[in-house]
N, C-alpha and C positions, 0 to 999 in steps of 0.2 A: 213580379219584377216590378218592388216599388218606384214610384216615381222619383228621380232627385230631387235634392229640396232646393232651394234657390239659396244663392251665398250672399248673405245678407252682412255687406260693411259694418262694424260698431262707428257708432258715431265719430268724429274725428277729434281726439282731444283737446285741450287749450293751447297744449303746445304746439302740436300738431298745427291747428288753424295760426297760432304766431309765425310759424315758418314758414307758413305759404304765403302769410300777408308780407313779410319780408321778400320773401322770392318774385313776388306781383311787382314790390316796389324798388327791385333790384334794378328794372331798367330806365325808369325814371330818377334815380339817384345818382346813374351811370351816367346819364344825360348831363345832370345838374353839376357833377362833379368835374365837368371840363373847364370849369371856370378858375381863375387862378387863385382864388381862396377856398380854406377849407369848408367842407360842408353844416351848415348849421346842425345843432343837436337832434335835431328833429328828421334829419336827413342820415343819421346814421345807422348801420345796419351792421348787427352781428353775426359773423359768419356766413356772410351772406353768399351762396355758390356762383360760381363762372356761369357763363353761357351755356355750356356744355353740361355741366351737371343740373343745373336749376331744372330741364324738362324731366331730366329722371327721376326726380326727387317730388316734384309735383306729379307724375304718374304713380311714383309709387305710394304715394298718400292718398290715389284714388285706387290702392291693392294692384296696379299694373306693374307687371317685373321686366316688360319687351322694353323699354329706352334705356332701363340700367343695363340691362344684360348687352343691349348694344354699346352701349357707352362704353364699358369693361371689354368687350372684347374688342373694339377697335382699340385700344389703348394696349391690350395686348399684342394684337396683330401689327401694329406700329410700335413697337418695343418704346411706348411712352412710361415708363417705369415709374417715374415721378409721380406723373397725372394720375397713374393707376392708383398708386398707392395711396395719395390723397382721395381720389374719388372711392375707393372702397373703404377708406375710412369712415369719410362721410357719411357713405349709403350704411354703414354696419351701425353708426350712432343713430340714424335715424330710423332703422329697425329696431331700436330699443324702445321705440314711442309706438311705433305700426310696423308689424312685423308680416302680414298678410301675404303681402306681395313677395317678399322672400319666402315663405313657405311654401306657396304656388308656385314660385321659381323652383325650388329643391324637388319639390313634388314632380314637377314636368319635367324636370333634367337634373337626375341626381348626380349624375357622373360631370355636370359642368364645370370647368374650373373657373371660373368667375363668380357663378353663385356659392361654389367651395368656399373661395378666399373671404367672399361676406359672411359668410356664416362664420369661420374660423375667426374672423377680425371680431365678430359679434359677441361669441363666446369669451372672448379676451376682454372686452369692454364690460360685458356681463360681471365678469366676478373681480373687476380690477380694484374696484371701490369696498368689497367687503372686507370686512374683519378678517375672512378667513380665506382673505385671498392666496396665500402662499401654498394651500392644502388643494385648492380649488384649483388653483392655474397648474398644479401639478399633475391633476387627474386630467386636464384637456391636453396638455402637450404632445402626448403621441396621436391626439385625432387631427391637431393642427398639423403637425408632422407629416402624418401620413397626408392628408390636404396638401400639403407643400409638396411631395414626393410627387404625387401626379399631376401637376401643374407643368412638367416640362423642363427643358433643359435650358429654357434660356428667362425664365421670371423669378426676378427675386423678391418680389412682395409678399407672397407665401410666405418666403425665409424670414422676411421682417417680421410678420406677424408671429412666426416662430418664437425670433428672438426676444420681443415682447413678452411672452407667454413666460418663457425662460428666465427674462430678468425678474418678471413679477415673482415668480416661483422661487428666485434665490437661488438659482441652477449653479452647481459648479463649474469651475471654468474650463475644464476639458469638456462639458456639453456646452458651455455657450459657444466655445471655439468651433466647436463641430457644427454646429449651425452659422456662425459665420461665414464660416468655409464655405458652406453651401450658395450663400447670399452672394459675396463678392465675386465667387465662380461664375455666376450666373452675370453681375454686374458690377463691375469693378469700384465705380463710383453712384450707385445707388445711394441719394441721400437718408431714406428713411432707416435704412440699413445701418449708415453711418452713426446716425441719432441715436437707434437702439445699443449699441455699442459704447459709444460714447456716454450715456446715460449710466449702462452696468458698470463702467470705469469708476464715475463718479460716485455710484451705488457701493463701490468694491472699497473706496477709500477717499472717507470722509478731508483727508489734507491732501489730495492727491492731484491737486489744481495744474502744477506742472506737467502730469503724463496728460492729464484731460487737452491741454494746449498742444502739448506736441504732436498726439493722435489727431486733431482737428486740424492744425496747420500741414501736419505730411500730407493728408488728405485733402485737403485743399489745392496743395502745391502740386499734386500728381492728376489732378481735375482738369478735365477742359474747359477753356473760357466760359461755357454758357453753360456748366453743369452745376445743378443746385447746390452740389455739395462744396462749393467753394463755400458757401454761407456757414459751413460747419463752424469755423473758429469762433463765430458770433453766439453761435449755443454753448460752446464751451467758455466764452466769457460770460455766459448767460448764469453758468453753472459755478463760476467762481464768484459771481457778485452777489449772488442769493444766498451763497454759502452761509451755515450756522456754525459755530463752536470752531471757527478756525481764527478766532484773535482774542485778545482781551479787550479791547476796547470797541464801542459801536457809538455810531453818530447819525442822530434822529435825521439829518439831511441827507444822507445815503441810506437808510434802513439796514442799517450794521454792517455795510458793504466797508468801512473802514477798517480793514483786516492787517496782518502783517502778510497775508496770501497775497492781498490783493495789492496792496503797496509792492511788493515783490515784483509780482507781474503785469505790473500799468502800463510799462510800453507795450506790452502783448494784447493788452485789452484793447486799448487804444487803436494796435493795428487791427484787431479784430471787427471793431467799429469803420473802420477806415475801408477795410477789406469789402463789408456790408453796404457802406455807402454806395461806393463805384457799381456793386452788382446792382443795387436799389435803381440807381440812374440809368441802368441799361433798358427797365419797364417804363411803359405810359403812366402818366399821372392817375390815380385812380384806376388802378389793373388790381381786380381781385386776386389773381393769382399770384401778385408779387404783395398783397394785403399783410400776412403772416411774418415774412421776411421783414416789413416796413414796421409793423407792432413790435415785433420783437428789437429791431434795433432802436425804435424809440424807446423801449424800456431800459436796453443799454447806454443808453446815450443820457439818458436822466439820470442813471448811477451814477455815472462817470461825469456827470455834474457840465456837459456838454450840452446847454441848452438850445444854444441856436440852431448847432445840427440837430436837435432833436424836433424844433420847431420846422424847420425843412424839411426832414421826412413827414412829421403829421399833416404838412400841405402836402406830400405827394401821395401819402395814403389815401385823402378823400374822405368817402363816407363810412369808408371798410375798416370794421373792427373785429379782428379774430379772439377768440374766448385766450388761447394761449399766446403771449406770456402773463396775463394779467389774472387769471385765474391762480396765478400761484401764491398772491396775496390775498385772494377775495373770494368768496363765493359768487359774487355780481361783478363780472369782467367788463362788462360795459360801462359801470358806475365806476370801476377802478380805471378804466381809459378816459373817460370823460373829464376826471377830477382833475387826473395828470395833464391834460391837454388844456384845460381850464388854468394849470398854474404854469405850465409854460407859455402861455399867452400873456398872460395877467403878471404873474411873477417869478419870471423865469430863474433867478436866481436862488429862487425855494423852490423849484418844481420836485427835487429829488425827494422831500417829504413826502410827496403823496405815495410813493412807492411803497413806503412803510416797512414795517415787518409783517412776516406772514400772518396769516390769522390761522385758529384752529379749523379743521376740516377732514381731506382725506389723506389717507397715508402718503408721507411723504419717502425720498430717498435719503441719503447721505450728507446732501448739499440743501436738505430743508426745502426740497421742491414738490410741490403739489404734482406725484409723478402718475402718469397715465399713459396706457397704450397709445402711438399715433400722434405724440406731440411732434411738430416741425419744427 
């Protein structure tokens, strides 16, 4: 019998090394962020993980899947569906650059529902930006749905992945509704599933702002006070404010957001922002978990020219920057965030211009958004 060959991990890529440096800086930045003023530019962290996810990502960079497996198993056991969704998405995104840990995990435990979840999410991620996205995602939908069906009667997260795949594949309404029913049957207030449905609705009708707001407001009103889905109207406001082709006039100060649809729904857009401000206030300053909510809130407030409110959310955000929503307008989301932050601080009356009009890049939905799976 031949002796087994030693397993040699490839050298970490520049991307992986950059991510690791960010992970190692997170604790120090978090300590500095307790100051009452926002972090300096050199302390800003893009898509920094929280204290639970960071060890799993560091281990994955070394080819070890155990911490990721334990993390996701814990979220499944404790029914932490919003955490499970976000962690699975981040782990899948990491596997695009370094997949040995996931390959080993799947070989060791081929029926593990957590490994299947990450693998399904990775498959959707890999195809999302392809020019052949529609056809490629149609091909993977059966395997993604099969993985969801084996996940058990309580877990909605694999079905959210199936919803994203169906959305990217341009699925018919009946097919999408079938998947949606499976997701909400398991968790009626799962945020990720509602985001997928909202984005499908937005893509189905480029002028369906009212329908999107109706859907989001109803979901938020029916949810418990602590549920993340109560922030869904903010996401609906974002789709409305970043719409293209919904009016005859544009205004550089609001990045094209001055349209008939925005004027019509302005009270609802302000109400969505106010609701999100209340949700933000329930989280500590510089909380990585609340970072995406606060980044999205800053974006919407700037588009609504509510610059004082935006400045306060920037203070609460601390050093934590998330790619979404800044990657809607640029391939440099960190740079986009820093430009907006600088303008809010220095010239609050002109800050909206920094959000600009969308640059060319990845495929977009009917609202002009750089759509991708897993955006929260």
